[in-house]
ZATIGU-330381 format. One record per residue: x, y, z of N, C-alpha, C in turn; residue in one letter. Coordinates in steps of 0.1 Angstrom, whole numbers, padded with zeros to 4 digits, always signed. Example, Ala and Ser with C-alpha at 12.3 -4.5 7.8 and 13.67 -1.06 7.14 Angstrom:
// ZATIGU-330381
+0132-0057+0078+0123-0045+0078+0132-0033+0078A +0128-0022+0071+0137-0011+0071+0129+0000+0079S 
END
This chain:
// ZATIGU-330381
+2522+1095+1105+2510+1103+1101+2505+1097+1088M +2493+1100+1085+2487+1096+1072+2478+1107+1066V +2476+1106+1053+2469+1116+1046+2454+1116+1050A +2448+1127+1049+2433+1128+1051+2426+1120+1040R +2414+1116+1042+2407+1108+1032+2405+1116+1019A +2404+1129+1020+2402+1137+1007+2414+1137+0999A +2426+1134+1005+2438+1134+0997+2442+1121+0991D +2434+1111+0994+2438+1097+0989+2432+1095+0975R +2438+1085+0968+2433+1082+0954+2418+1078+0955P +2412+1078+0943+2398+1074+0942+2396+1060+0945R +2384+1056+0950+2382+1042+0954+2383+1032+0943A +2387+1020+0946+2388+1009+0937+2380+0997+0942A +2376+0988+0933+2368+0977+0938+2377+0968+0946E +2371+0962+0957+2378+0952+0965+2383+0940+0957P +2395+0935+0960+2401+0924+0953+2408+0916+0963R +2413+0904+0959+2420+0895+0968+2434+0900+0970G +2441+0894+0980+2455+0899+0983+2464+0898+0970P +2471+0908+0968+2481+0911+0958+2476+0908+0943Y +2463+0907+0941+2458+0908+0927+2460+0922+0922E +2458+0932+0930+2460+0946+0926+2474+0950+0923G +2484+0942+0927+2498+0945+0925+2503+0941+0911T +2495+0932+0904+2500+0926+0892+2509+0914+0895G +2510+0910+0908+2517+0898+0911+2510+0886+0907A +2516+0874+0908+2509+0862+0906+2498+0860+0915L +2486+0855+0910+2475+0853+0919+2477+0841+0928N +2468+0838+0937+2471+0827+0947+2472+0814+0940G +2465+0812+0929+2466+0799+0923+2480+0797+0916H +2484+0808+0909+2497+0806+0902+2509+0805+0911A +2508+0811+0923+2519+0811+0932+2519+0799+0941S +2509+0790+0939+2508+0778+0948+2499+0781+0960G +2495+0771+0967+2486+0772+0978+2493+0781+0989S +2485+0789+0996+2490+0797+1007+2495+0788+1018P +2503+0794+1027+2508+0787+1039+2496+0781+1047A +2498+0769+1051+2488+0762+1059+2488+0768+1073A +2477+0766+1081+2477+0771+1095+2488+0764+1103P +2492+0771+1114+2504+0767+1122+2502+0753+1127V +2491+0750+1134+2489+0737+1141+2487+0726+1131E +2481+0729+1119+2480+0719+1109+2493+0714+1104E +2502+0724+1101+2516+0720+1097+2524+0713+1108T +2524+0719+1120+2532+0713+1130+2527+0699+1134A +2514+0696+1134+2509+0683+1137+2513+0673+1126S +2512+0677+1114+2516+0668+1103+2531+0665+1103A +2539+0675+1107+2554+0672+1107+2557+0663+1119V +2551+0666+1130+2553+0657+1142+2549+0643+1140R +2538+0641+1132+2533+0628+1129+2541+0621+1117A +2549+0630+1111+2558+0625+1100+2549+0623+1087R +2537+0629+1087+2529+0629+1074+2535+0639+1064R +2542+0649+1069+2549+0659+1061+2563+0660+1066L +2572+0664+1057+2586+0667+1061+2587+0682+1062R +2594+0686+1072+2596+0700+1074+2603+0706+1062A +2613+0699+1057+2621+0704+1045+2612+0707+1033V +2601+0699+1031+2592+0701+1020+2583+0713+1023D +2579+0715+1035+2570+0726+1039+2578+0739+1037V +2591+0739+1041+2599+0751+1040+2602+0754+1025V +2605+0744+1018+2608+0745+1004+2597+0752+0996A +2584+0748+1000+2573+0754+0994+2571+0768+0997E +2574+0772+1010+2574+0786+1014+2584+0794+1007A +2596+0789+1005+2606+0796+0998+2602+0798+0983L +2596+0788+0978+2591+0789+0964+2581+0801+0963E +2571+0801+0972+2561+0812+0972+2568+0825+0973R +2577+0826+0982+2584+0839+0984+2592+0843+0971I +2598+0833+0965+2606+0836+0953+2597+0841+0942G +2585+0836+0941+2576+0841+0930+2570+0854+0933R +2566+0856+0945+2558+0868+0948+2566+0880+0953A +2577+0878+0959+2584+0889+0966+2589+0900+0956D +2593+0896+0944+2598+0907+0935+2587+0918+0933P +2575+0915+0935+2564+0925+0934+2560+0930+0947V +2558+0921+0957+2554+0926+0970+2565+0933+0978L +2577+0929+0977+2589+0935+0984+2587+0934+0999C +2583+0922+1004+2581+0920+1018+2593+0916+1025A +2604+0911+1018+2616+0906+1025+2628+0915+1021F +2637+0916+1031+2650+0922+1029+2660+0911+1026T +2658+0900+1032+2667+0888+1030+2659+0876+1030E +2662+0866+1022+2656+0853+1023+2668+0843+1024V +2666+0834+1034+2677+0825+1038+2675+0811+1033W +2675+0810+1020+2672+0797+1014+2679+0785+1020D +2693+0785+1019+2701+0774+1023+2700+0772+1038E +2701+0782+1045+2700+0781+1060+2686+0776+1064E +2676+0780+1058+2662+0776+1062+2661+0761+1059A +2666+0756+1047+2664+0742+1044+2673+0734+1053L +2684+0739+1058+2693+0732+1067+2685+0730+1081R +2680+0741+1085+2672+0741+1098+2660+0731+1097R +2654+0731+1085+2642+0723+1083+2646+0708+1084A +2657+0704+1078+2662+0691+1080+2665+0687+1094R +2670+0697+1102+2673+0694+1116+2659+0692+1123E +2649+0699+1119+2636+0697+1126+2631+0683+1123V +2633+0679+1110+2628+0665+1107+2635+0655+1116D +2648+0657+1118+2655+0647+1127+2650+0648+1141V +2647+0660+1146+2642+0661+1159+2628+0655+1161R +2620+0657+1151+2607+0651+1151+2607+0636+1151A +2616+0631+1142+2618+0616+1142+2622+0610+1155A +2630+0618+1163+2635+0613+1175+2624+0615+1186A +2613+0620+1183+2602+0621+1193+2602+0634+1201G +2610+0643+1197+2610+0656+1205+2597+0663+1203E +2592+0669+1214+2580+0676+1213+2582+0690+1207R +2577+0693+1196+2579+0705+1188+2566+0712+1185L +2561+0721+1193+2548+0728+1190+2547+0735+1177P +2559+0739+1171+2559+0747+1159+2567+0739+1148L +2566+0726+1149+2575+0717+1140+2573+0721+1125A +2583+0726+1119+2583+0728+1105+2576+0740+1100G +2571+0749+1109+2563+0760+1105+2573+0771+1100V +2571+0776+1087+2579+0786+1082+2576+0800+1089P +2586+0807+1093+2584+0819+1101+2593+0830+1095I +2587+0842+1093+2594+0854+1089+2597+0862+1101A +2609+0868+1102+2612+0876+1114+2614+0891+1109V +2610+0900+1118+2610+0914+1115+2625+0919+1114K +2629+0924+1103+2641+0931+1101+2653+0922+1102G +2665+0927+1099+2677+0919+1098+2681+0914+1111R +2677+0920+1122+2681+0916+1135+2670+0908+1142H +2660+0905+1135+2648+0898+1141+2651+0884+1146G +2662+0878+1140+2665+0864+1144+2669+0863+1159L +2674+0874+1164+2679+0874+1178+2668+0871+1188R +2656+0876+1184+2644+0874+1194+2636+0861+1190A +2641+0854+1180+2633+0842+1176+2637+0829+1182A +2645+0830+1192+2650+0817+1199+2639+0808+1203G +2629+0813+1211+2618+0804+1215+2611+0797+1203P +2609+0804+1192+2602+0799+1181+2611+0788+1174L +2624+0790+1173+2633+0780+1167+2633+0768+1176L +2634+0770+1189+2634+0759+1199+2622+0750+1198A +2610+0757+1194+2598+0750+1193+2596+0743+1179A +2606+0744+1171+2606+0737+1158+2603+0746+1146G +2601+0759+1149+2598+0768+1137+2611+0770+1129G +2609+0774+1117+2621+0776+1108+2620+0790+1102V +2630+0798+1105+2631+0812+1100+2635+0811+1086A +2627+0818+1077+2630+0817+1063+2635+0830+1057V +2634+0841+1065+2639+0854+1060+2635+0865+1069G +2641+0877+1066+2639+0889+1074+2629+0898+1066A +2619+0903+1072+2609+0912+1066+2613+0926+1065T +2607+0934+1056+2610+0948+1054+2605+0957+1065S +2613+0967+1068+2610+0977+1077+2613+0991+1070V +2610+1002+1076+2612+1015+1069+2627+1017+1066P +2629+1023+1054+2643+1026+1050+2649+1037+1059G +2662+1040+1057+2669+1050+1065+2663+1064+1062P +2662+1072+1072+2658+1086+1070+2643+1088+1069G +2635+1077+1073+2621+1079+1072+2616+1082+1087T +2611+1094+1089+2607+1098+1103+2595+1091+1108P +2585+1087+1099+2573+1081+1103+2573+1067+1098W +2572+1057+1106+2574+1043+1102+2561+1037+1097Q +2557+1041+1085+2544+1036+1080+2545+1029+1067T +2557+1026+1063+2559+1018+1051+2572+1010+1052W +2575+1002+1042+2587+0993+1043+2595+0994+1030G +2608+0989+1031+2617+0989+1020+2623+0975+1020L +2619+0967+1010+2624+0954+1008+2636+0953+0999G +2641+0941+0996+2652+0940+0988+2650+0944+0973A +2637+0943+0969+2634+0946+0955+2627+0960+0954H +2626+0968+0965+2620+0981+0964+2610+0983+0975G +2601+0993+0974+2592+0996+0985+2581+0985+0986R +2578+0983+0998+2568+0972+1001+2554+0977+0998T +2546+0969+0991+2533+0973+0987+2522+0966+0995V +2511+0973+0996+2499+0967+1003+2494+0956+0994N +2492+0944+0999+2488+0933+0990+2474+0934+0984P +2466+0944+0990+2453+0946+0985+2452+0957+0974W +2462+0967+0975+2463+0978+0965+2477+0982+0965R +2483+0981+0953+2498+0984+0952+2501+0998+0954A +2491+1007+0952+2494+1021+0954+2493+1026+0968D +2491+1017+0977+2489+1020+0992+2500+1013+1000R +2503+1020+1011+2513+1014+1020+2506+1002+1028T +2514+0993+1032+2509+0982+1041+2509+0987+1056P +2514+0999+1059+2516+1002+1073+2530+0998+1077G +2533+1002+1090+2546+0998+1095+2547+1002+1110G +2558+0998+1116+2570+0995+1109+2571+0980+1105S +2562+0972+1110+2562+0957+1107+2556+0955+1093S +2561+0962+1083+2554+0963+1070+2555+0949+1063A +2567+0945+1061+2569+0932+1054+2563+0920+1061G +2563+0921+1074+2557+0910+1082+2542+0908+1079A +2535+0920+1078+2521+0919+1075+2518+0915+1061A +2526+0919+1052+2524+0916+1038+2527+0901+1036V +2538+0896+1042+2541+0882+1040+2530+0873+1045A +2524+0877+1056+2513+0868+1061+2500+0870+1053V +2497+0883+1050+2484+0885+1042+2485+0878+1029A +2496+0878+1022+2497+0871+1009+2499+0856+1010A +2499+0851+1022+2500+0836+1024+2514+0830+1021G +2524+0839+1022+2538+0834+1020+2543+0826+1032L +2539+0830+1044+2542+0823+1056+2530+0825+1065V +2528+0816+1075+2516+0817+1083+2518+0826+1095P +2531+0829+1098+2534+0836+1110+2546+0845+1108L +2546+0858+1113+2557+0867+1112+2558+0874+1125A +2570+0876+1130+2572+0883+1142+2572+0898+1139T +2569+0906+1149+2569+0920+1148+2573+0927+1161G +2573+0940+1161+2575+0947+1174+2566+0959+1173S +2562+0964+1184+2551+0974+1184+2555+0985+1194D +2560+0997+1189+2563+1008+1198+2553+1019+1198G +2544+1019+1188+2533+1029+1188+2521+1024+1180A +2522+1012+1176+2511+1006+1167+2518+0998+1156G +2531+0995+1156+2538+0990+1145+2534+0976+1141S +2527+0968+1150+2521+0956+1146+2507+0957+1143V +2499+0965+1151+2485+0966+1149+2481+0973+1137R +2488+0984+1133+2484+0992+1121+2486+0984+1109I +2498+0978+1106+2499+0970+1094+2490+0958+1094P +2487+0952+1106+2477+0941+1106+2463+0946+1101A +2459+0958+1106+2446+0964+1101+2446+0966+1086A +2457+0973+1081+2457+0977+1068+2460+0966+1058W +2465+0954+1063+2467+0943+1054+2456+0932+1056C +2447+0934+1066+2436+0924+1068+2440+0912+1075G +2450+0913+1085+2454+0901+1092+2452+0904+1107V +2456+0894+1116+2456+0896+1130+2469+0900+1135T +2470+0910+1144+2482+0915+1150+2481+0917+1165G +2490+0910+1172+2490+0911+1187+2502+0918+1192L +2500+0928+1201+2510+0934+1209+2509+0930+1223K +2519+0924+1229+2518+0919+1243+2519+0930+1253V +2517+0926+1265+2518+0935+1277+2532+0941+1278T +2534+0953+1280+2547+0959+1281+2555+0953+1292G +2567+0949+1289+2576+0943+1299+2574+0928+1301G +2564+0922+1295+2561+0908+1297+2571+0899+1290R +2576+0903+1278+2586+0896+1271+2598+0905+1269L +2610+0900+1267+2621+0909+1265+2620+0918+1253P +2625+0930+1254+2625+0940+1243+2637+0948+1244S +2644+0951+1233+2656+0959+1233+2653+0974+1235P +2640+0978+1235+2637+0992+1236+2639+0998+1250D +2648+1007+1252+2651+1012+1265+2640+1021+1271R +2631+1026+1262+2620+1035+1267+2609+1027+1273T +2608+1014+1270+2597+1006+1275+2585+1007+1267G +2585+1015+1256+2573+1017+1248+2571+1005+1239L +2581+0999+1234+2580+0988+1224+2579+0975+1230A +2570+0967+1225+2567+0953+1230+2567+0944+1218A +2572+0931+1220+2571+0921+1209+2557+0919+1205P +2555+0914+1193+2542+0910+1188+2543+0900+1177G +2532+0897+1171+2531+0887+1160+2520+0891+1150V +2522+0887+1138+2512+0889+1128+2509+0875+1122L +2496+0872+1121+2492+0859+1116+2479+0861+1108T +2475+0850+1101+2462+0851+1094+2450+0848+1103R +2453+0840+1114+2442+0837+1123+2446+0839+1138T +2436+0840+1146+2439+0841+1161+2445+0828+1166A +2441+0816+1160+2446+0804+1164+2461+0803+1162A +2466+0809+1151+2480+0809+1148+2487+0819+1158D +2481+0830+1161+2487+0839+1171+2488+0832+1184A +2478+0824+1188+2478+0817+1201+2489+0807+1201A +2492+0801+1189+2503+0791+1189+2516+0799+1191A +2518+0811+1186+2530+0819+1188+2531+0822+1203W +2519+0826+1209+2519+0830+1223+2523+0819+1232W +2519+0807+1229+2522+0795+1238+2537+0793+1237R +2543+0795+1225+2557+0793+1223+2566+0803+1230A +2562+0815+1231+2571+0826+1237+2567+0830+1251V +2556+0827+1256+2552+0832+1269+2561+0825+1280A +2564+0833+1289+2572+0828+1301+2564+0818+1309R +2569+0807+1312+2562+0797+1320+2557+0803+1334P +2565+0812+1339+2561+0818+1352+2551+0829+1351S +2548+0834+1339+2539+0845+1338+2524+0840+1341A +2516+0849+1347+2502+0846+1350+2495+0841+1337P +2487+0831+1339+2481+0824+1327+2471+0834+1321A +2464+0842+1329+2454+0851+1323+2443+0843+1316G +2437+0833+1323+2427+0825+1317+2415+0833+1311A +2411+0829+1299+2400+0838+1293+2387+0837+1300P +2383+0826+1306+2370+0825+1312+2358+0824+1302G +2346+0824+1306+2334+0822+1297+2331+0834+1289P +2325+0832+1278+2320+0842+1269+2305+0843+1271L +2299+0855+1268+2305+0867+1262+2312+0875+1273P +2322+0883+1269+2329+0892+1278+2324+0906+1277R +2323+0913+1288+2318+0927+1288+2329+0936+1281S +2324+0945+1273+2332+0954+1265+2327+0968+1264A +2336+0978+1264+2333+0992+1261+2337+0995+1247L +2329+1003+1240+2332+1008+1227+2336+1023+1227W +2347+1026+1221+2350+1040+1219+2355+1043+1205S +2349+1052+1198+2354+1055+1185+2367+1063+1184P +2370+1070+1195+2381+1080+1194+2389+1081+1207D +2386+1074+1217+2393+1074+1230+2392+1088+1237L +2383+1097+1231+2381+1110+1237+2390+1121+1232G +2399+1118+1224+2408+1128+1219+2412+1127+1204F +2410+1116+1198+2414+1114+1184+2403+1119+1175A +2406+1121+1162+2396+1125+1152+2396+1116+1140A +2392+1103+1142+2393+1093+1131+2383+1097+1120P +2386+1092+1108+2377+1093+1096+2364+1085+1099D +2353+1089+1093+2341+1081+1095+2341+1067+1091P +2348+1064+1080+2347+1050+1074+2354+1040+1083E +2366+1042+1088+2372+1031+1097+2364+1030+1110P +2358+1041+1115+2349+1040+1127+2337+1032+1124V +2331+1034+1112+2319+1026+1109+2322+1012+1107A +2333+1009+1100+2337+0995+1098+2340+0988+1112L +2347+0994+1121+2350+0988+1134+2337+0987+1142A +2328+0997+1141+2316+0996+1149+2307+0985+1144R +2307+0983+1131+2299+0971+1125+2305+0958+1129A +2318+0957+1130+2324+0945+1135+2320+0942+1150A +2320+0953+1158+2315+0951+1172+2301+0946+1172V +2292+0951+1163+2279+0946+1163+2278+0932+1160G +2286+0927+1151+2287+0913+1147+2291+0904+1159R +2301+0909+1167+2306+0902+1179+2294+0901+1189L +2287+0912+1190+2276+0912+1200+2265+0902+1196V +2261+0903+1183+2251+0895+1178+2254+0880+1179D +2267+0877+1178+2272+0863+1179+2274+0858+1193A +2272+0867+1203+2274+0863+1217+2288+0862+1221G +2297+0869+1214+2311+0869+1218+2315+0879+1228V +2309+0891+1227+2310+0902+1237+2296+0907+1239V +2295+0914+1250+2283+0922+1253+2288+0936+1257R +2281+0946+1250+2285+0960+1253+2279+0964+1266L +2287+0972+1274+2282+0978+1286+2283+0993+1285V +2274+0999+1292+2274+1014+1291+2283+1019+1302R +2293+1027+1298+2302+1033+1308+2295+1043+1317P +2300+1044+1329+2294+1054+1338+2297+1068+1333S +2308+1070+1325+2312+1082+1319+2318+1079+1306A +2318+1088+1296+2324+1085+1283+2339+1082+1285P +2343+1073+1276+2357+1069+1276+2366+1081+1271V +2373+1086+1280+2382+1098+1277+2395+1097+1283R +2405+1095+1274+2419+1095+1278+2425+1108+1274L +2437+1111+1281+2444+1122+1276+2452+1118+1264L +2454+1127+1254+2461+1125+1242+2476+1121+1246D +2480+1108+1243+2493+1104+1247+2505+1109+1239P +2502+1116+1228+2512+1121+1219+2524+1128+1225A +2521+1138+1234+2532+1145+1240+2541+1136+1249P +2534+1127+1256+2541+1118+1265+2549+1108+1257A +2544+1103+1247+2551+1093+1238+2563+1100+1232W +2561+1111+1227+2573+1118+1220+2583+1122+1230L +2579+1126+1242+2589+1130+1252+2597+1117+1257A +2590+1106+1258+2597+1094+1263+2607+1089+1252L +2605+1093+1239+2614+1088+1229+2625+1099+1226R +2624+1110+1232+2634+1121+1229+2644+1122+1240T +2657+1119+1237+2667+1120+1248+2668+1134+1253P +2669+1135+1266+2670+1148+1273+2657+1155+1275G +2646+1150+1270+2634+1157+1272+2629+1158+1286A +2622+1168+1290+2616+1169+1303+2604+1159+1304D +2605+1150+1313+2596+1139+1314+2585+1142+1324L +2585+1153+1330+2574+1156+1340+2560+1155+1335A +2558+1162+1323+2545+1161+1317+2541+1147+1312D +2551+1140+1307+2549+1127+1303+2545+1118+1314A +2551+1120+1326+2547+1112+1337+2533+1115+1342G +2529+1128+1341+2516+1132+1345+2505+1126+1336R +2508+1126+1323+2498+1120+1313+2497+1105+1315V +2509+1099+1317+2509+1084+1319+2501+1081+1332R +2503+1088+1343+2497+1085+1355+2482+1087+1354A +2478+1098+1348+2463+1100+1347+2456+1090+1338E +2463+1087+1327+2456+1077+1318+2456+1063+1324N +2467+1060+1332+2467+1047+1339+2455+1046+1349D +2452+1058+1356+2441+1058+1365+2428+1056+1358R +2426+1063+1347+2414+1062+1339+2412+1048+1333R +2423+1042+1329+2422+1028+1323+2419+1018+1334L +2425+1020+1346+2422+1011+1357+2407+1012+1361A +2401+1024+1361+2387+1025+1363+2378+1019+1352R +2383+1021+1340+2375+1015+1329+2375+1000+1330L +2387+0993+1332+2387+0979+1333+2382+0973+1346F +2379+0982+1355+2371+0977+1367+2357+0974+1364A +2352+0980+1353+2338+0978+1349+2336+0970+1336G +2347+0966+1329+2346+0959+1317+2358+0951+1314A +2357+0940+1307+2368+0931+1304+2377+0936+1292D +2370+0943+1283+2377+0948+1271+2373+0962+1267L +2382+0968+1260+2380+0981+1254+2381+0979+1239L +2371+0984+1231+2371+0982+1217+2372+0995+1209L +2381+0996+1200+2382+1009+1192+2386+1005+1177T +2384+1014+1168+2391+1012+1155+2406+1011+1157P +2413+1003+1149+2427+1002+1150+2434+1014+1145T +2431+1019+1133+2437+1031+1127+2426+1041+1124A +2430+1054+1124+2420+1064+1122+2417+1067+1107P +2425+1061+1098+2422+1063+1084+2425+1050+1077T +2421+1050+1064+2426+1040+1055+2440+1041+1052A +2447+1031+1046+2461+1032+1042+2464+1044+1033P +2475+1051+1036+2478+1062+1027+2487+1057+1015H +2489+1066+1006+2497+1062+0994+2512+1062+0997G +2520+1058+0987+2534+1057+0989+2541+1071+0988H +2533+1081+0985+2540+1095+0985+2543+1099+0999E +2538+1092+1009+2542+1095+1023+2530+1100+1031G +2533+1102+1044+2522+1105+1054+2518+1119+1052P +2506+1122+1057+2500+1135+1057+2500+1141+1070G +2489+1147+1075+2489+1154+1087+2481+1148+1098D +2479+1135+1097+2471+1127+1108+2480+1116+1113V +2481+1115+1126+2489+1104+1131+2481+1091+1129Y +2487+1081+1122+2481+1068+1121+2481+1061+1134S +2490+1065+1143+2491+1059+1157+2481+1064+1167T +2472+1073+1162+2463+1080+1172+2456+1071+1181A +2452+1059+1177+2443+1050+1185+2451+1039+1191L +2464+1038+1188+2472+1027+1193+2482+1030+1203T +2489+1042+1202+2500+1044+1210+2497+1047+1225W +2485+1050+1228+2481+1051+1243+2485+1038+1250A +2483+1027+1243+2485+1014+1250+2500+1009+1250F +2508+1017+1242+2523+1015+1244+2527+1023+1256N +2522+1035+1258+2525+1042+1270+2520+1035+1283V +2508+1030+1282+2502+1023+1294+2507+1009+1295S +2511+1002+1285+2516+0989+1285+2505+0978+1284G +2493+0982+1281+2482+0972+1280+2484+0964+1267H +2480+0951+1268+2481+0942+1256+2469+0946+1247P +2472+0945+1233+2461+0949+1224+2463+0941+1211A +2451+0938+1205+2450+0929+1193+2442+0936+1183L +2447+0936+1170+2439+0940+1159+2434+0929+1151S +2421+0929+1148+2415+0918+1140+2408+0925+1128V +2406+0917+1117+2400+0923+1105+2386+0927+1108P +2382+0939+1102+2369+0945+1105+2361+0948+1092A +2366+0944+1081+2359+0947+1068+2368+0955+1059G +2362+0959+1048+2369+0967+1037+2362+0980+1035F +2371+0990+1032+2366+1003+1029+2362+1004+1014G +2357+1016+1010+2353+1018+0996+2365+1018+0987A +2377+1020+0992+2389+1019+0984+2395+1005+0982D +2388+0995+0988+2392+0981+0986+2402+0976+0997G +2406+0985+1006+2416+0982+1016+2409+0978+1029C +2416+0968+1036+2410+0964+1049+2411+0974+1060P +2403+0972+1070+2403+0980+1082+2404+0971+1094A +2407+0976+1106+2408+0967+1118+2400+0972+1129G +2397+0962+1138+2391+0965+1151+2401+0962+1162L +2404+0971+1171+2414+0969+1181+2407+0965+1194Q +2412+0954+1200+2407+0949+1213+2418+0952+1223L +2415+0958+1234+2425+0961+1245+2420+0954+1257V +2430+0948+1265+2426+0941+1277+2435+0945+1289A +2431+0942+1301+2440+0945+1312+2454+0939+1311P +2463+0944+1318+2477+0939+1318+2477+0924+1320H +2485+0917+1312+2486+0902+1313+2475+0894+1308G +2466+0900+1301+2454+0892+1296+2455+0889+1281R +2466+0886+1276+2467+0882+1262+2458+0870+1259E +2457+0860+1268+2449+0849+1266+2434+0853+1264A +2430+0863+1271+2416+0867+1269+2414+0873+1255L +2423+0882+1250+2423+0887+1237+2422+0876+1226L +2431+0866+1228+2432+0855+1218+2419+0847+1218L +2414+0844+1230+2402+0836+1231+2390+0843+1225A +2388+0856+1227+2377+0863+1220+2379+0863+1205V +2391+0865+1200+2393+0866+1186+2391+0852+1180A +2395+0841+1187+2393+0828+1182+2379+0824+1181R +2371+0829+1191+2357+0826+1191+2350+0833+1180E +2354+0846+1178+2349+0854+1167+2351+0847+1153A +2363+0842+1151+2366+0834+1139+2357+0822+1138E +2356+0814+1149+2349+0802+1149+2334+0804+1145R +2329+0816+1149+2315+0819+1146+2313+0827+1133R +2325+0829+1127+2324+0836+1114+2320+0850+1114G +2324+0857+1124+2320+0871+1125+2331+0881+1123V +2343+0877+1119+2354+0886+1116+2355+0886+1101T +2360+0898+1096+2360+0900+1081+2370+0890+1075A 
END
């Protein structure tokens, strides 16, 4: 949950990532992490050494993390050892799509799910922050040096539960960080930190979540970097979900028929949709009826509560599945704001679910992507959520990449 707009601090002027925290600015901390393919191509061609790329990432983390608190652990020696191994593999001609790319993994147990990334030549440099013990709503993080701060405003949360992952990417410490998304835990921090966040189709990749609500995801600075992650982790046998030609048809909904978002994030997301339309990336279609889903909150909560009566949850899920199937029969994409409010302060959540616009797609299993949509009056980023039919991650990434190519994302 997050506080109402009236309860948040007064607006501040927009500023660059982590200037507002008092941390080193981008020049003092060194150049931000290079894009994934740029790094991997240079390491494969032996124009760069993976060990040097990783050493630079560790230096960035060492300088900035005492203020940002994005990491719970940093694996300096192990990361440099793995980087040297990547250099040996690259010299032997091994095909490594992520050769030498520094990667942050979500939480202390995130390395367990990073096997495909390491096999592709990525180098895990540390574990990112997640909420501390006893926090009922996962909208902030606790790093080794203290609470995780939003890199745009230190008095605001970065979102969660993939809090440190979003901060590490937004601040340019690493180009790619893994996440997991059970109710919006990738998409919300992506929106509030101004980066790209992808949640994959439920069940398409392995997940330890027994409820089936949580799906793996990734946070990156660009859709191209997210696509590189997707190529590394997608199952070869999975349907390709080819994106096809642009523009793609899209429906816009500010509230999914049940949420009550603040006006500002709605306006920012709608303006981002307008830019996509003007650039020929999407075309809006008029629905035969307003987009109205049932509020998934009771179903989501029941599915997460041991021993709960799941009859109503099943009813809500089945009805929303029916409505979404009808919606996607007439459009390729559904577009919404990612979060219903701006980031709340570190005092904790208020009375509004920050998951209001995201968790329906954990219950339904649809893939969803948050892309930057601009900045609010408080200087914090907002996000635009793109939702696609099951298995259409490639479509989401293609639309986001084209939007970046045409310069229409924030």
